[in-house]
C-alpha positions as CSV (number, residue, x, y, z in Angstrom):
1,M,11.1,-15.9,-6.3
2,N,12.9,-13.7,-8.8
3,R,9.9,-11.4,-9.4
4,S,8.9,-8.8,-6.9
5,I,5.9,-7.0,-8.6
6,T,3.9,-8.8,-11.2
7,T,0.8,-7.7,-13.1
8,I,-1.4,-10.8,-13.2
9,A,-4.2,-9.3,-15.2
10,S,-4.3,-6.5,-17.8
11,P,-5.8,-3.2,-16.7
12,Q,-9.4,-2.5,-17.6
13,P,-10.1,0.8,-19.4
14,T,-11.7,3.3,-17.0
15,T,-13.5,6.5,-17.6
16,P,-15.4,8.6,-14.9
17,N,-18.5,6.6,-15.7
18,Q,-16.9,3.2,-15.5
19,M,-16.3,1.1,-12.5
20,K,-12.7,0.9,-11.3
21,Q,-11.7,-2.2,-9.3
22,I,-8.1,-3.1,-8.6
23,L,-6.7,-6.0,-6.7
24,L,-3.5,-6.0,-4.6
25,I,-2.4,-9.5,-3.6
26,G,0.5,-10.8,-1.7
27,P,1.6,-12.9,1.3
28,Q,0.2,-12.2,4.7
29,G,2.3,-9.8,6.8
30,I,4.2,-7.7,4.2
31,G,2.3,-4.5,4.9
32,K,-0.5,-4.4,2.3
33,S,-3.0,-3.0,4.7
34,I,-0.6,-0.3,6.0
35,A,0.1,0.8,2.4
36,A,-3.5,0.5,1.2
37,N,-4.6,4.1,1.6
38,R,-1.5,5.5,-0.1
39,I,-2.0,3.1,-3.0
40,A,-5.7,3.7,-3.3
41,I,-5.2,7.4,-3.5
42,A,-2.5,7.1,-6.1
43,L,-4.7,4.9,-8.2
44,G,-7.7,7.1,-7.9
45,C,-9.7,4.6,-5.8
46,T,-12.2,6.0,-3.2
47,S,-12.3,3.0,-0.9
48,V,-10.4,0.0,0.2
49,V,-11.7,-3.5,0.9
50,H,-9.4,-5.5,3.2
51,E,-9.2,-9.3,3.2
52,W,-11.1,-9.7,0.0
53,D,-11.8,-13.4,-0.7
54,G,-12.1,-13.1,-4.5
55,V,-15.8,-13.9,-4.3
56,K,-17.7,-11.1,-2.6
57,E,-19.0,-8.3,-4.8
58,L,-16.9,-5.2,-4.8
59,P,-18.1,-1.6,-4.9
60,C,-17.0,0.9,-7.6
61,N,-13.7,2.6,-7.4
62,V,-12.1,0.2,-4.9
63,L,-8.7,-1.2,-4.1
64,A,-9.3,-4.8,-2.9
65,I,-6.5,-6.3,-0.7
66,S,-6.0,-10.0,-0.4
67,N,-3.4,-12.4,0.7
68,Y,-2.5,-15.5,-1.3
69,D,-4.1,-18.1,1.0
70,L,-7.4,-16.2,1.4
71,F,-7.7,-15.4,-2.3
72,I,-6.9,-19.0,-3.5
73,K,-9.4,-20.4,-0.9
74,G,-12.2,-18.2,-2.2
75,H,-11.4,-17.9,-5.9
76,G,-9.3,-20.9,-6.8
77,S,-5.7,-21.3,-8.0
78,N,-6.5,-20.2,-11.6
79,P,-8.7,-17.1,-11.2
80,N,-10.5,-15.5,-14.1
81,L,-10.1,-11.9,-13.0
82,N,-12.1,-9.1,-14.5
83,M,-9.9,-6.4,-13.0
84,P,-6.3,-5.3,-13.0
85,A,-4.3,-7.1,-10.3
86,L,-0.9,-6.5,-8.8
87,M,1.0,-9.2,-7.0
88,V,3.8,-8.3,-4.6
89,D,5.8,-10.8,-2.7
90,T,8.1,-8.8,-0.3
91,P,7.8,-5.7,1.8
92,Q,10.5,-4.1,-0.4
93,A,8.4,-4.8,-3.5
94,L,5.4,-3.3,-1.9
95,Q,7.3,-0.2,-0.9
96,T,8.7,0.2,-4.5
97,L,5.2,-0.2,-5.9
98,T,3.7,2.3,-3.5
99,E,6.4,4.9,-4.3
100,A,6.2,4.4,-8.1
101,L,2.4,4.8,-8.0
102,E,2.6,7.9,-5.9
103,H,5.3,9.3,-8.2
104,Q,3.2,8.6,-11.3
105,A,0.1,10.1,-9.7
106,T,2.0,13.3,-8.9
107,R,3.3,13.5,-12.5
108,N,-0.3,13.1,-13.9
109,Q,-1.7,16.0,-11.8
């Protein structure tokens, strides 16, 4: 694959009164769960749901983590997402994403 980080759905507008739900998806074993808290904090999410199948209802202000196989099994290969989603396919892409989000969050403070 040539791409490392891909936005697969456009971000939803969020205000303090709106729900924020963000999906991080990638192959199993690249470190999504390890990076989850850092990413959630940088994105302003207050919780993380691991191994989301694309079906179960999510709480407000959440970063949902899923791997390709689990997500496709629960949601289908052509999902109609109603949330912003980031797809990473390598540990290096995940590290780059994490650092970029943390940098942006620091600049916005």
